[in-house]
PLY file of the C-alpha trace (Angstrom):
ply
format ascii 1.0
element vertex 83
property float x
property float y
property float z
element edge 82
property int vertex1
property int vertex2
end_header
13.77 -18.69 -35.23
15.32 -21.70 -33.61
13.22 -24.87 -33.38
12.56 -24.55 -29.64
11.65 -20.86 -30.08
9.06 -21.83 -32.69
7.46 -24.29 -30.27
7.41 -21.72 -27.47
5.88 -19.12 -29.82
3.15 -21.53 -30.93
2.41 -22.40 -27.30
2.01 -18.71 -26.51
0.01 -17.86 -29.65
-2.39 -20.78 -29.18
-2.63 -20.49 -25.38
-1.53 -24.10 -24.95
0.40 -24.97 -21.80
3.43 -27.24 -21.61
1.28 -29.61 -19.53
-1.32 -29.81 -22.29
1.40 -30.40 -24.88
2.82 -33.13 -22.66
-0.57 -34.84 -22.49
-1.02 -34.62 -26.27
2.40 -36.13 -26.98
2.52 -38.73 -24.22
5.51 -37.01 -22.62
5.83 -35.74 -19.09
5.68 -31.96 -18.51
9.31 -32.15 -17.40
10.30 -33.85 -20.68
8.57 -31.09 -22.68
10.31 -28.44 -20.56
13.70 -30.10 -21.07
13.20 -30.32 -24.83
12.16 -26.68 -25.08
15.25 -25.45 -23.26
17.55 -27.35 -25.64
19.27 -25.67 -28.55
18.35 -26.25 -32.19
19.24 -29.50 -33.94
21.90 -27.73 -36.03
23.85 -26.91 -32.88
27.00 -28.89 -32.18
25.82 -29.14 -28.57
25.17 -32.81 -27.68
22.04 -31.68 -25.82
20.42 -30.12 -28.90
16.76 -30.60 -29.81
16.60 -33.47 -32.29
14.50 -33.36 -35.43
12.40 -36.25 -34.13
11.70 -34.42 -30.86
10.80 -31.24 -32.79
8.39 -33.12 -35.04
6.77 -34.82 -32.04
6.15 -31.49 -30.32
4.93 -29.83 -33.53
2.41 -32.62 -34.12
1.19 -32.23 -30.53
0.34 -28.63 -31.40
-1.62 -29.67 -34.52
1.08 -28.36 -36.86
3.21 -30.24 -39.36
6.72 -29.91 -40.72
6.85 -29.11 -44.43
9.87 -28.55 -46.66
9.42 -26.08 -49.49
11.64 -24.19 -51.92
13.44 -21.27 -50.28
12.04 -18.98 -52.97
8.43 -19.86 -52.08
6.36 -17.47 -49.96
5.75 -18.63 -46.41
2.01 -19.01 -45.78
0.26 -16.88 -43.18
0.23 -18.42 -39.68
3.35 -20.47 -40.43
6.76 -20.40 -38.80
10.22 -20.67 -40.29
12.99 -22.57 -38.51
16.36 -21.18 -39.51
18.67 -22.88 -37.01
0 1
1 2
2 3
3 4
4 5
5 6
6 7
7 8
8 9
9 10
10 11
11 12
12 13
13 14
14 15
15 16
16 17
17 18
18 19
19 20
20 21
21 22
22 23
23 24
24 25
25 26
26 27
27 28
28 29
29 30
30 31
31 32
32 33
33 34
34 35
35 36
36 37
37 38
38 39
39 40
40 41
41 42
42 43
43 44
44 45
45 46
46 47
47 48
48 49
49 50
50 51
51 52
52 53
53 54
54 55
55 56
56 57
57 58
58 59
59 60
60 61
61 62
62 63
63 64
64 65
65 66
66 67
67 68
68 69
69 70
70 71
71 72
72 73
73 74
74 75
75 76
76 77
77 78
78 79
79 80
80 81
81 82
C-alpha cells in the first residue's frame, strides 16, 4: 500500500475521523485532507507525502514506523508501505 492509503485504512479500521486526527496532530482538518490525497514519498511528484508528514500522521493514530528485515514476518494488525 502507499503511505497515504495506509493512513486512510487505519482511519477506517479504527473509526477515527480526519478531524480527530487533525486535533491529535495539531494540524487543521484541511491539512490532514491535503496530506492524505498526496502521493507516496517515493513518487517523483513534487506534491508527494513526505516521510515526516507520514510519521506525524502515524503517531497521531497511535502507531509507529518501524524498519525491519524484509524476510521478517509482518506482525498482525500492522501495515506495510511499499511505495
